Every structure is written in structure tokens, then in C-alpha cells.
N, C-alpha and C positions, 0 to 999 in steps of 0.2 A: 334545884332538884338535887340529891347530894350525888355523885353517881363516885362509883371504886374500883380503881383495878384487881380487875381477880388474881394477876397474875404476878405483882409488888405493895397490892393492899396500898396503891396510893389513891386520895379523895380528892376530889373533884365539886365543885359546884358551877349547876349549868344551868343560864335563862331558862324561863317563863320561858317555854315554846319553841326552844334548845330539839327538843324534843320529837318531840311531836306526839300523835296517835297514834304512827303508825311503825315506830318506833327509826332506832337508824342507828350505824355499826359505829364507833366510834375507836382511837386509835390516842395509850393515853402516851401524854409526852415523854416519860421519864425511861417505861424499859419499850416504848414501840407495840404495846399488847394491840391487837384492832377485838374487839368485843361488841354485838351488840348488846342494847339498849330495849330491853321494850317498851312499846306508847303507852302513854301516860294520857288515862280523863282529863281533861283538862278542870273536872270541880276535884279531884283526885289530890291533883294539883297545887291545886286555889287551896287547901285544906295545908298538905304537907309543909308549905313553904308558913302559912298562916303557925301552926306549930311549929316549927322552927326558930321563927323568930321567936317565941315564948322561949324558947332557952336563954337568958340572958346572960350563961358564963361557958354560953359554946365560945372551941378559940380561935383566934385569927382563920375566916375561911381559907378554899385554900381557891388560886385562882382556878378563873372561868374557861371553862374551851372555849378554840384551843388552843391558847398558854400552858404551855411548859410549867409543870409546877414549882414552888420552891423546895429545895430541896429540907428535905424533914428528918433530925439527926434520928427523933424520936422510931420514925417508924422500921418495922419492921422488915427482911427481902423476907421474901418466899420461901419457901422449901424447894418447890424447884426452880430457881433458878442460884442457888448456893449449891444445888446439885450440878446447873451445868454447868456453872464457874468451873470446878474442882473436873467434872468434864473435859475441862478445855486446860488445864490447868497437867491436867494427867498425859491428852493429847500433846501441849509441849513437851512434857519431857519428854516423855517419848520419839519423840525425835529429831529430838539433841540425838539424845541418844542414839538414834539408829543414824546421826551425823558422823558423829565420834566411829562410832564401830565402821563407815562408809572408807574415812580417811585413815580408822586404825589398820585397815588390815592392812593394802597398800605401805603405809611403812614396815611394819612389823617384814612384808615379803623385801625389801628394796636394803633395808638392818641386813634378814641375815644373808645376802645376795652380797651385798659387802662385807665381812665378815669373813665369809666366805672363799672372797676373791683375793680378801688380801690372807688369811692362811693359806692358800694353795696357789702365793704367787708366781713362788718359784716352782707347780709345775706348770702355768699358768705361759714364763717363761717358755722357760721349753720349750715347749708345741708353740707358744707362739713369741719367739724370739725380740722381734719387735716391738712388745710391747714394756719392755724392760726398760728404756727410756722412760716412760707414763710410770714406771712405780715409781722408780729414781726421783724422778722431779717432784711425787708427793713424798720424798724423802725414806720410801722401802727399800733396805737393800735388798739389793739382788741380780744376779751376774747370766746372761745367756750360756747355760750351759751346769750352774750350776756353782762353777768355781772362780775363787777369789783369787788375786792375791797380795796380798796386804804386807805391811812394815821390811820396802825393800825397800835393800841397802846397796850402793858397790861403795866399793875403796880400793883405794891403785895401793896395796903394797910391793913389797919386795921377801920372797919364798924362794929359799936354795941361789939368793943371788942370781932372780932373775924378775922384770918384776910380771906383776899378776891385774887385775883387775878382779877383781872379790867380787859376786853377789851376792846375799843369802838374803831372805823370807819364809812367808805361809801361805800355805795356799789351804784354804780352808773353802769344804762341801757344804756349802749353803744350803742342798736339798735333805729328803728325809729319806733316804736311798743309802747302798753305795752306792760310790764308780769310778770307775775306769779315770786319770785324771790325764786326759791326750798331752805328748810333752811340750813346753817351754817353748816358745823359740825370743830367744835375748835376742837384740840387736842393739851395739851403739856408732851414734851419730855422731854429725860436723854437725856445728853450728845452722849451718844451710839447709842440715833432714838430709844431708848424703847419708848413705851406710857407708860402714870404716870393716863392719864384724858381727857374722851371725854365729849364734851358736845353740845347742837346742841341753833343756832338761829334762829327766824324767822323775817323774813325782810319787809316781808307783798309784793304787787303790786307794781311793781313804776314803771310812764310814760315816754316815750319814751322818750330820751335825759336827763332822770333827775334824780338826785338820794336820798339816807336816809341813818340818822346815825344812828349808831346801837351804845346800853354800853349792856354787861354780866360782871355782878359774880359770878365766883370759888367757892368758898367759899371753906378754911383750903384745899389750893393749897399745891400743895405737895412743903418739896423745893427741890429735884436737878431738879425738871424742869422746865428749861430751852428753854427748844424750842418747842415753837408756831406755831403747821402751823393750815390752814381753809381750805374746800373747800365745793364745791357745791353736798348735796344731792342729787344728779337725782332719780324724781317717779319713784318709783316700787319700 
């Protein structure tokens, strides 16, 4: 008796008496579809088997139940199977898109936050001076207070017959607003770090992103003064 799977159309050859007159449930070894086969009268089954023997051009019979059928490239996949495979593929693609979206949102938030932290770094340092060292560790230009002294040079000269220590440099405003620069304290130290002389220079008000040149002369500088240091003196 030949049985055909209603799902994938795979054919099976069932032995005589396998189904029985009361029928039975069978499972397709290819797609695992289960269906009920009605019982067959033994006389009718014998007649059907005799008719099957007369078909001499019948291709190689399919394996008998419950063995799995050999894969036949000419077997046409049922429309229901195709629809199910398409639906599974669409679900998988939708799941992948959802996963990408879940990761994309926090990444965009982190990127926007990083850009803001970098763009507003000087304002952040002004509010939280201790963050200046963190920015500097990553190579970003920041200064507590928003001011920096650059190209600082010192040289000993003789002016009107008197020795002087001339100091020149540039005070830069790193912020996006105009700020008054506090007084700059210069200190001359010996090799041991002992202070030998102190004096102050006013840089005035500096526009946002701009700079001013400073120049100061200290008369009769100590001969053993070899280290020049500076700092902005806070108000009060």
C-alpha cells in the first residue's frame, strides 16, 4: 500500500497489515507530519497490491514505514512548507534588526555624550578643576581657570647699565567667554627649590579664544636664581 504525506508529498510503501482495518496514525520521517490513515479492507488491499505489481515501469519504491525516505530531488516541497520557511526567515531578519537597534541606541547616546564632554571640556574643568588632569591625560588642551601661559621665556639683560631678568610670554583664554585674567605671580628659585624673588604681572581682560602678550623685567635678579615658576593668583 502506498502512503503519501499530505504535507511534503513524500511517498511510502507500507507492508500488508501495517495499517489494519481500523486505521492508524503515521508520521512522515521527512517533515515529521502526523496524519491518520483510514483502515483498509484486507481483500481490497490484496487487490490493490496485485494491481501495483502489474505496473512494471513503477520507479524504485520508497522505503517502508517506519524508516526515513531517501531524499528525492524531484519531490516538490508543499506550499505550506514554503510559506512556513518564508515566515521563519522573516522572523529571523526582524529579530536581527531588533538586536541591532537595541545596541545602536546606547551607542548613539554614548557617542553624543562623549562629543559634548569634549566640546565643553573647558567649561567642565572650570566647574570641576580636578578634571583638568584627566583631560590632559588624553591629550586635550584644558587649564583650570581657562587661562594658560605659553611660550614663556626668560633672559638676563643689562638695561641702562643695570642687570635685569626679562620674562616674556603669551596668556591664552581657552574658554568661550571673555574673562579678566587674575594677576600672574612669577617666582625665581635656586636649584634647591628655595624662593629667591617674587613679583606680579597683570594681563588684563582677555576675549574668548584670544591671547595677550606679557613682558616684565625684574631688576638685579639673584645670581643663583635658575628656576622660574608662575601661577595665577586667585581672587581673595
